N, C-alpha and C positions, 0 to 999 in steps of 0.2 A: 784367214783374211788378215793381212798385215795391218798394224795400227797406222792410220793415215796421219800425215803431217797436219799441224794446226791450220796451216794455210788452206789445205785441201778441205778440211772440215768447215772452215769459214766460207769457202766458195760453195760447198754443198748447201749450207744453211741459207746462204743468199739466194741460191736457185730455188730452194724450197719456198722461201718467203715470196719470191716472184710468182711462183705457181699458185700460192695461196691467194695473193692479190687478184690474179686473173680469174680465179674461181670463187672469189668473195668468201673465203674461208678465214675465220678469225683464229682458229687453233687447230693444230694437227697432232694426233696421238699415234705413236708408233710403239706398240707393245712388243715384248720379247715372245713372239709366238709365230706359229705357222698354221696352215689349215687343219692341223691335227692337234694343236695345243701342246706341242712337244716341249720338254724341258731343254733338250739339246737340239739345236736347229740346224737344218741343212744351210749351206752358204747362201742360198737364194733368199732366205727369209731373215737374214741378219741385218735388217734395215736400221734398227736402233743402233747397232754397232757402227754401221756405215755412216750414219749421220752424226753420232756423238763421239766416237772413239772409245767408248766404254765397252770392255769386252766381257764383263761378268755375265753369268747365265740368266740373271734375273734383273729386270729393270724396265721402266716405261719412259719413253722420250716424248716430250711435249714441246712444241714450238708455237709461239705467237709472233706478232709483228715486232715485238721488242723484248722477248724473253725466250730462252731455251733452257730446258732442264731435264735431268734424268732422276726419276724416283727409284730408289733401291733401298733394301733393308740393311741391317747392321752387319751382316756377313760380308758385305761388299763395300762398306764405307771407305776403308783405307785404300782399297784398290781403285775405287771411283775417284777419290780425291787425287790420287797420283795420275790417273789417266786423263782426267778432265782439267788438270792444272794448266793454267796459261791459255785456256780456250774460252769460247763464248758460252759454253754449256755449263750450267750450275748443277751441283749435287743437291738433291732434295732428299733428305733423310727420312726414311719411313720407320717409325717405331715398330717393334715386334707386334704382329697381329693386325697391322693396319695397311694391308697390301693395296687397298684401293683408295688410299688417302688422296691420290692425285685427282680423283673424281670430285672431291670437295673443293680442291683448288680450282679446277675448271669452272665449277658452278659459281665460284666467288669472283673469278677474274675475267670471264667472258661475258660481255654485255648482252642484255636481252635483245632479241632480234637478229643476233649473229648465229654462226654455225660452227660446230666442231666436226672435223673430219677424221675418220679412222677407216682403215680397210676392213670391211666386214668379213672378208675371207679369212682373217686371222684373229678376229675379235671373238673371244669366248661368249657364248650365248648368255650365261649367267652374269658375266661382267657387263655385257651390252645392256642388259635390263637395268642394272644398277645405274650405269652411266646415263641411259636414256631418261630414267625417272628423275635423276638429279638435275639434268639439263632442262628437261621439260618444265620442272617446277620453277626454273629461273627464266623461262621464256627463250631458251637457247635450243636451236635445232641440232640434231645429231645426223650427220651424213655418213653413211656406211657404204656408199656406192662408188667410192673413188679411192684409187691407190696412186697417190701422187708420186711414189717412188718409181713406178713403172716407167714413166717418161724421163725422170731425172737420172736414174741409175743406169746409164747407158751400157755399162759393163756388168750388169747384174748376172750372176751365175744362173745357169739353167737347172733343170731337175737332175738329181743324181742318177747315174746309170748303172750302178752295181747290180748284178743279177741276184735273184732270189735263190734260196736253196732250202731243201726240206730238212726239218729237225726230225731225225729218224730214231726208231728204237735202237738200243734200249733206253736212250735218254728220254724220248717222247713216250711217256708211259701210257697216255690215252690216245687212241686213234682219232684222226680228223673227223671221221663219220660219227664217232661217239660224242665228241665235243659239240658237233653241230646238232646232234639229236638232243643233247642236254640243254643246249641253248633254246631249241625250238620248244622244249618242254616248259622252260621258264617263260618264253613268249606266250605260250598258250595259257599258262596260269595267270599272266598279266592281261590277257585279252587282246594281244597284239598279233596282227597278221604279217607285219613287216617289221624289220629292225635295221636301223642304220648305225654303223660303227665307223668312227673316224680316228680314234686313238690307236696309235701304231702298235703298242704292246698288246692291246686286246686283239687286234687283227692277227698279229704274229702268233699269239697263243692259240687262237681259235683254229687257224688253218695249219698249225704245225709247220710254219714257214719262218725263215729268218733271212736277214739281209744285211746290208752295210751302207744304208743311206744316211745314217745319223751317227756322228762320232760316239764311240763307246757303247752304244746300245745296238744290239743286233736286229734291228728292225728295218722296215722298208716303207716307202710312201705308198699309201693305198687308202681307199675307202671300201666299205663292204656293205652290201644290202642282202639281208637274209629273209627268205620267204619260207612257208611251210614245206616246200618241195626242193627248192634250189637256193644257191647262194651265188652272188655275183661279187667278184673281186675286181675293183677298179684300180688298175696298175699300169704304169707306162709301158708302151710297146718295147719289146726286146729284152725285158727283164725276166721272162719265164721261158725256159727252153721247151722244146717239143715234148720231151719225156715227162717233165714235171706237169706240163699243161694236160697231158693225157691222164696222168695220175689224179690231178685235181678234178678233171671232168668225170672220172669214174666215181668220185666221191660227191658228185652233184654240185661242183663248183665251176661256174662259168667265168671267163675273163672278159673285161671290157676296158676301154682306154681310161686312163687316170682322169682325164678332163671330162669324162662323160657322167660322173657321179651325180652332179646337180641336175642334169637333164633327166636322169633316171628317176630321181626323186620327183621332179616336176611332172613326170608321166605316170605317177602312181594313180590307180583308178579311184574315182570318187567313192567315198564311203569306206576306204581302207583305213585300218587302224595301224598307226606307225609308232613303235617304241623308239625313243631316243633319250640320251642322257644329257640334260641341259648343261652340265659341267664339263662335258667331253665332246661337244660339238660347237662349231662357230655360228655366229649370227648369219653368215652367208649360207651355211648349210641349212639352217632352220628356215631361212627365207625362200629356199628352193622348194619347200614343201607346199603344195597347193592348199588353199583354204578349205577345199572339199575333203581333205584328209583329216581324220581324227588323230591327234597326237597325244600319246601317253608319255609322260616324263618320269623316268626312274633311272637309277644307277644301272649301267650296263651289266647284265648277268655275268658276262665274262670277267668283269673286274673282281667279283667275288670268287668265281671259279678258279682263276689263276692264282689268287692269293692263298688258297688252301692247297698246299702241296700234297701230292699223294704219297703213300708209303714208299713206292718205288722211286719217285723223284727225290724224296728225302734221303734215301740210301745213296743216291748219286751225289747229293749235296754233301753228305758226310765224307764221302770219298774225295770229293773235290776240295773240301776244307783240309784234308790231310795233304793233298798235293800243294795247295796254296801255302799251308803252314811250312811245308818242307822248303818251298821256294824262299819264304821269309827267313828261315834258318840260314840258308846259304847266303842270302843277302846280308843279314846282320853279322854273320861271321866275316864276310868280306869287309863290311864297313868298319868293324872294330880293328881288323888287321890293317886296313888302310889308314885309319886315324893314328895307329901306333907306328906307322912307317915314317920316321922323321927324315928319311932320305928323299922323299918325294914331297911335292907341294900338297897343300890340303885338298881333300875332295870338295866338290861344290854341290849345291842343291840339285843342279842338273845331273850330276853323276848319280845321285840317289835314284832319280827317275830311270836313267839308262840301265843301271845295274839291276834294279828291282824288276823292271820289265823283262830284262834278259833272263833273270832267274825264273820268272814265271813262264817265259816262252819255252824253257827246257822241260816243262812239265806236260804230261799227256793231257790232251783235251783243251789246252789253252788256245784261245782265239784272239783276244785283245785285252787291253786294260778296260775296266768298267767305268772309269772316269779319269780325268787328267790328274796325275799324281800330285799331291800337295806335299812338298818337302820344305818346311820352313824352319830355319835355324835362328835361335835367339829372338829378336824382335819380330822377324817374319812369321814366327809361329803364332803370334797374336793376331794375325790376319786370317780370319776363319777360312776363306776360300782363296788363300794365297796360291799363286802359280809362278814359279821361277821361269824366267825367259833368258834367251841369249843376251838380251839387252840389259836385263836387271835380275841379278841373282847374287847370292852370298857364298863366300867360301866358308867351309865348316871347320873353324879353327878357334882356338881360345877356349873360353869357358861359357857354357850355356846349354840349353835344352834344344834338341832337334825333334820336331814333330813331323811324323810321316803318316799321311792318310792316303791309302792306295787300295786298289782292288783289281780283280781280274774277271773276265768273261771266259767261262769254260763250257764245253758242251754239256757238262753235268752240273752246272750251277753258276751263280754269280757271287763274288766275294767283295767285301768292303771292310777294311780293318784300319784302325789308327793306333799307333804306338808312339811313345815319347822315350827318347834315350838321352842319357847325360853325355856331354862332351866336355872333357877337362873336369874342372871342379864346379859343383853346383852348391848353392847356399840353402840354409834352413827354410827360407820362405818358398823357394822353388819346390823343395821336398814336401812342404806343407800343402801347397797347391796340388801337387801330384797326388798326394795321399787323400785329400778331400775328394778329388775327382774319382779316384779308385773306390772310395767309400760309396759314392753315388752309383758307380757301376755295380758294385756288389749289392747295394740295397735294392735296385730294380731287378737285377738278374736273379736274386733270391726270392722274389715275390711270388706269392700264390694269390690268385684272384678268381672271382667268379667268371665262368664262361659267359661271353656276351658283354662283359664290362666294356664301356666305351674307351677306346685306346687313349684319348687325350687325358683321361682321368689318372692314368698311371704316371704322368710326367712328374708330379710332385715327389714321387718316391725317390727318383734320382737326384732331385734338387735339395731334398731335405737336409742331407749332411752339409751341403754347401751353404744353404740358407742359415743353418745354425752357426756357421763361421762368418756370416756376413758377406758371402760370395754368391755369384750367380753367373749365368751365361745367356747370350742373346739369340740362341737358336733352339730349335726343337731338340728333344732328347732322342727321338728315333723315327725312322721311316721304314715302310715296307720294302722288301727286296724281291726281285723276280727270280725265276728259274731260267738261266741263260736268257735273260730279258733285261728290262730296265733296272738299274741299280736303285732307283727310286720308284716305288709303285705303291698304289693304294690297295684297298680303301683305308687301311689302318695307318695312323700316324700318332706318335707320342709327342705332343707339342702343346704348350699352353695357349698358342694362338689358334688352334683348331677347335672347332665346336664339337662337343660330344654328341654327334648325331647318330641315329640308328645304324647307318651304314659303316660307322667306324668300330663296330663291335669286334672284340677279339675272339677269334675262333681257332679251333685246333688246326694245325698245319701251317699257320702263318709264320713267315720269317720277318723279323724286325731288327733294326739296329738299336743298340744302346750306346749312346755317345755323349755323355755330359762333358763339360769343359770349364776351364777358367782361362781368361785371356787378359793379360796386362799389357796394354798398348805401349809399344816402344821398348818392351822388356822381354816377355816370353809368353808362350801359350802352352796349355796342357789340354789334351783331349785323349781319352782312351775309348776305343770303340770295338765292340764285339757284335756279331750277329747272333740272335737267339731265336729259338723255335718255340711256338706255343704247343705244349704237350699236355695230355690229360693228367690231372692230379687227383682224380677220384671224385666221388660224390658224397654229399652229406645231406641232411634233412633240408639244407638251404640251397641245394642244387649242385650242378657240376662245377668243378673248379679246374683251373689251368695253372701250369707252372712253366717256367722257361728252361729249356735246355740250351746251354751255350754251345754254339756250333763252331765259332772261330777258334783256331788252334795256333796260338802264338804267345810266347812268354811275355809277361808284363814286367818291365825292368825294375827289379827290387832295389837297384842302386838309387832310385829316385824316391823311395818310400821312407817315410818317417814311421817306424814300427810302433812307437809309443802312441800314435794316433789311431791305431787299429784295435778294435775289440778282439777278444779271443775268437768269436764266431767269424769275424771278418778274416782273420788270419787263417782260420781253418778253411774258409772258402778259397782263399788264394792258394794255399798249399795243395788243396784237392784239385783245383783247376790246373796247377802246374804239373801235378802227378799225371793227370789225364793227358795234358799236352805232350809230356815226355813219352808216355806209353804209346800214344797214337802216332807221333811223328818219328820216333827213333827208327822204325823199320824203313823209313823213306830217305834217310840221310846218312852220311858217313863222313869220316875225316873231320875237317875243321867245323863243318856245320853240326855234326853230332856232338863234338866237344862243346861248341857254343850252346847247344840245346841243353846238355847236361848241366852246364854251369848256370844258365839263366833260369832253370827250373828247380834249382836246389831249394829245399824247404827252409822257410824262415822260422 
């Protein structure tokens, strides 16, 4: 979706306010969400972007008769300031860990007796409960039965039409029937006769299917309803061919129209017990369930199952990391040669994305990037979720740090890696920041911890070296990663803003990112990111312990390091890591890429 002109945005806001007056609505909330609570949205549900012009992946738009604003967190402040500048929509900054701060604002600014409207089809059930309670306490009504955008957005995109395809062996280690049987076992233990699933990665995992309805994530729009004997997949017509339909039917999976999901819930027999995850369904889905149905609320069993990769899946992930690392070697060899070629103009941040994607595309099993590449030079590197565009990007020339955060979707796994490289000459303060971040990576990557420890509790291990130097960063340290699925998945998250709840327990087989950083606005940014695997570390009288295996294979640029700041054990970790990187990647590269690999993995 192209960024609209300010005049178009002003006209849309005026139309929205006219509709609000007609329906006696004091405030409208437009979250960044779809009926599946996805992180990356199909074009049809980018209403917040359509109204405000802010293109970040996280944010909530609110309009009243005399105010319009977007609430977003520190990762997007610089981007939002630039995109909202000169318009009628204000940036409302959310501190870390306060994602529902806008609810307090609404309760304070909407007068008693008035109403707040939000499309219940895209409002998460857990958020709806918080919002409803806060408004009710102030005498304000919540209307979730209206989608004002449907009438205003005359050119609103339709549903995506990309076909589904099967995720097949050898990559799909567990058969569809086995996954369904395991889910039914979990349902039975919970006392549930039915289970509704709306989150797209859970559905793709359970049915061993993949699609292309959402940018970067190989998922498709669907709901699912599972019973003890059959499962129904609610998906748009034309997305499943006859052969796949027959295969699904043989595994006890029926197909129904995408729009029929709520009607199927409404038709559940009285007395049925239904399992649903209140954090992973919308208010609209919950309201479709009759009062005569008993609802059990718990985390989707598939959320746990897909987070614990099997031994077979992990072998594919390790092989994928070698291919991805080889692509990175080819890219960085190209980049250094390009920067040294004074006969040509400087490369741009856009060139980084193009060349890096091309290098990955040459590797077996590559499907697509796993998210939009972040290539930020100098001051742009301090913008956590920066994205270069044709209209706004930097040439890579002069002196500074270049931060590159990228990843790939492969049939055998999902990758996500961040590296920072020097361009020209860099100073002592830049090397100090880089080394502090590296110390954070090493501290967490080297940790041993009890099995079942709540993942948010590990966050301080990565921050401690930065805190000791008076530095910090405004985002989480790590997120779960899927297996040829979403690059961000739960249930584990390493973040100070996450609650250490039981479902966040660290278990063997989970893949998580480790990505501390330091960002100096207007100057530079540093982030180093590897993916790590929870592996068994043995048992003691105090229980079972886990340790991390670093999966990502890419040199960490020693030209940015201040060696005097590293302890002997930290230096040993770095040298051992580089020896592993060199041994694992050397068979996959040659020529300039191999020479670059040998040079950048030399022991310090």
